[in-house]
N, C-alpha and C positions, 0 to 999 in steps of 0.2 A: 842199784838194786831197789832203792826206795821208789823211784819213778816207775820202774818196770813191774815190780812185784807187789810192793806194799801199798802204794798210792791207789792203784786201780781197785783194790779191795776196800780200802777206807772210803773211797769216793762213791761207793755203792750205797752208803748209808747216810742218814740225816746228819748234817754237819755238826749240830750241837750235841747230839747223842754220841757221835763217834769221838768228839772232843773229850767228853767225860769218860768214855770207854778207854780211850788211849791213855788218859791220866791214870786210871785204875790199873791198866796193864803195865805201864812203866813203873808204877809204885810197887807192883808185885815183883816184877823182874829185878828191881833195885834191891830187893831183899835177898836175892840169890847171890851167894859169895862169888865174887869175880865179875859181876855184871858191870859195876862202876868202872873197874879197870878196863874191861873190854871196850866200853863206850869211849873212854878217854884215849885208849890206844888207836881206835878207829878214827876219831874226829878231832882230838885236841892237837893243836900245833904249839909246841913250846919253844919259844925263841925270844930272847930278851929284846930283839929288834922290834917286836910287835908291841912292846909295852908303851903305854901312853900315860902321861901325867896331865890330867885335865881338871880344872877347878879344884886343884889341891888333892885330888885322888889319883892313885896309881891303878891303872887298868892293865891286866896282863895281856889283853889284846883289844882292838877297838870294836869288836863285833858283839853287840848285846841283843837280848831278847826284849822286844817291846812290851809295854803294858797291854793288858787285855788277854794275854795267853794264860798266865798264872795269876788270875785276879786275886785269889784268896791266899796266896803264898803257901800253896799246898805241895808244890813240887820243885821249888827253886833249887834245892840241893841236887836233885836228880837231873834236872834240866841243864845245870851247869856242866854235867859230864859230857854233854854234846859239843863242848868246845867254846861255849860263850865266855866272853870276858866279863860280862855282868848281866844281871837279870833285873828287870823292872816289874814290880808287882802292882796290882791294882787294875783299875781305879777302885779305891776304897772309899766308903762313906761312913759317917759316924754310926749309923744304925743299919743293920742288914736290910736288904730289900730284894724283892723277887726280880725286879727289872720289868721289861715290857712283856706283853703276852707272846707266847710261842704261836707260830713259827717265827723266828726272829734272826736267823742266820742262814745265808744263802750263798752257794757256790755259783760263780759265773764261769763255767769251765772254758767256754770259747774265748773269754777275755783274760783268763788266769787271774781272776779277781774274786773278791768276797764282798757281799753287802751284809752289814749287821745293823740291827736296831736293838741291841741287848738292853741298853738303858741302865748301865751301872749296876747290874746284878752282882751282889756280893754278900758275904755273911757278916759284914760290919768290921770295923777296924780292930776291935778287941780280939776277935777270933784270929785274925791275921797275926797280931802281936804274939799270941801264944805259940804260933808255929814259927815265927821269926826267932824266938828264943832258942830254937834248935838249929840255927844257922851254923854251918860247918866251914865258914870262911868265904862264902860267896859275897861278892860286892853287890849290894842291893839298892835299887832305886825304889822310892815309895811314891806312887802316883795317887793323888788325892782329889776328891770331888765333893759335891754336896748331894744330900738326899733329894729325891724327886719332889717330896712334899715341902721342902724348905724354900720359901720365896727368895728371890734374888736379893731382896733387901737384907735378908738375914744370912746370906751365903757365907759371909766372912766367918761367922761362928762355927759353921760346919767344917770349914777348912782348918780353923784353929784347933778344933777337937782332934781331927786326924793328925795334924802336925804334932801336937803335944803327945799323943799316944804312940806315934811311930818314932819319935825323935831318937830314943836310945837304940833303935833296932835297924835303922836304914842308914845308908851312906850319903844319899842325896834325896831331894824331894822334887816332885813334878806337880805343878799346879795345872790341873786339867780343866780348862774353861772352853774347850773346843770340840767336845763330843756333840754330834748333832742329834743324839738320841735321848737327851734329857730336856724337856720343854724349857725354852728360853735361856738355856745355859750359855749359848754363844753370845748372848747380850752382855755377858760379863767380860767379853773381849773388848768392849768399848773403852775408850781411854780413861774416863773418870772412874767407873767401878773397878776396872782392872788395876789402876794405880792404887786405889784404896786397899784392895785385897792384898796386893803384893807388898805394899808398904807395911800393912799390919803384920803380915807373916815375917817379913824381914826384920821388923822391930823386935818381935818375939825371938827370932833367931839370934840376933846380935846381942840380946840380953843374956845369952847362955855362954858359959866359959869357952866352949868349942863349937862355934856356929857350923852349920852344914850347908852345902850348896843348895840353892833353890832355883829350879828351872821352870820355865813357862812352856807349855805345849800349845802350839797354835794350829789353826785350821789352814788348809791349802787354798781356801776360797777367799782369803783376804785380798783386798785391792792393794796396789802399791802404796797408796796414801795410808791405808791401815797398817801396812808393814812398817812404814816410816814411824807411825805412832808407836808400834811395838818396840822399835829401836830406842825411841825416846824413853819409853817406860822402863825398859831394861836398864838403861843407863842411869835414869833418875832414881830408881829404886835400889840400884846396886845388887840386883839378883845375879846369879852366877851365869845364866845363859838361857838358851832356847832349844826346844825340841821341835823340829820342823820335818814332817807335818803329821797331823792327825788325818782321819778319813775325810773324803770329799763328798759333797752333795751333787757334784757334776755327774752327768751321765753321757757326756760327749764321746762319740766314737765307739760305743759299746755294741756288741753283736749278740750277746746271750739272750735267750728268750725271756729270762726273768730279770732283765736289766732295769725294769721300772719299779722294783721293790723299794719301799721306803727305807731309808737308813744311810749309814756312812759307807762309802765305797773305798776299798783298799785293794792293793795289788798292782799289776802291771799298768793299768790305765793311769795310775798316779805317778809313775816313774819320773816323767819329764817335769810335771808341775812341781813336785816336791823338790827336785834338784834346782829348778828355777828360783823357788822361794829361798833355798839355802844360799844360792849365789847372790841374790838380791840383798839379803840380810848381811851377808859377809862383806860384800863390796860397799854398801851404803854405810855400814857401821865401821868400816875400815878395820874389820877383824877385832873389834873391841871386846867381844865376848864369844865364848865357845858355843858351837851349835852341834846338837846330835841330829844326824840326818836319818829320817825314816820315811818309807813310802815307796813301794814298787821295786824293792831290791830283790831281783830274782836270779841275778848272775853276779859273779865276782866283778865284772866290769861295771854293773850298776852301782856297786858299792864304791869302786874307785872313782866313778864320776861324781858321787856325792862328796867324797873326801876332797877331790880336786876342786869342787865348787866352794869349799870352805868348811865342810863338816870336820869336826875333830874326832867324832865317834859316829858309828852307825848302829841302827837297830833293825832286826828282822821281825816280821810277823807273818803276813800272807805268803811271802817267799819261802819261809820255813815250812809252811803247810804244803805248798806246791812242790818244792824242791827237796825237802828233807834236810837232815843235819849235815849232809855232805856240803851244802852251800856254805856253812860256817867255815869248814875246812878249806874250801875252794877260795874263799875271800882272803883268809889269812895266808894261804900259800901264794896267791897272786901278789899280795902285798910284799911278801918276802922276795919273790922273783923280781919284782920291780926295783927293789932295793939293791939287787945284785948280790 
């Protein structure tokens, strides 16, 4: 129904405007008695065989919603009704910021992809904290970044501010140094600054009575040598794991007329590369840390391929936009079918 009836209507409008419209519409519908039950009955798959225990947390199923969809933690309770096992909010920065000038979000229909250059637009970490206080039991990841105006030399302070503010309200953290839409941010993926950043956050974390998992989100554009550095850094800093991958700067093999827009590319063109990165990290590290696989998951088989490559959990974003919530159900059902 989504692909045939709903998506053609949504795709007639500007993608950023329709995103906010959809948020408002779901928020209104959620206030109608029975809507939450209806969503769960349509899309939720309840089976104990789907449960996963990863970095000390229990997930009711391995399918999550990636960061960037509910940046400001406005709709995590309602989105969980579509069958997700967990929701990642953010990327959040210490101070709210507008992000990059519009237009900054583009559909590449022929490629079933999206290009975004949003630039960490969000209302700031404190606004999100107030909403997270109303969590109704959703497992939440907190994706954190730095403000655009903060120089890289002072980035650690921004990440610490977000970490401290979110600590009581999220179940795990994601350090985002891989977005291509904040100037020079990806330079923080270099071994020395990244080690310093993660060591600082992990020190803060381990000084608390109940530390929380910290994960690193990486770009798909890293070389094998850089990926080997990532493995060393994860092991040396003792963080919990990696999210592979963020959006790509590559435009290889695209057919859409707007393929040259500046920004990060997500969707089907990323399917193979993100799975490659997962497999490389898993094999070279000998499975020494968990990986959350994300990038180009548009079918249940795409999800299984990432799990088979070494991912412990997976996340959807662009696939959720193109395929709708049925994709969450399809993945969980295919997992159960494979289990027999």
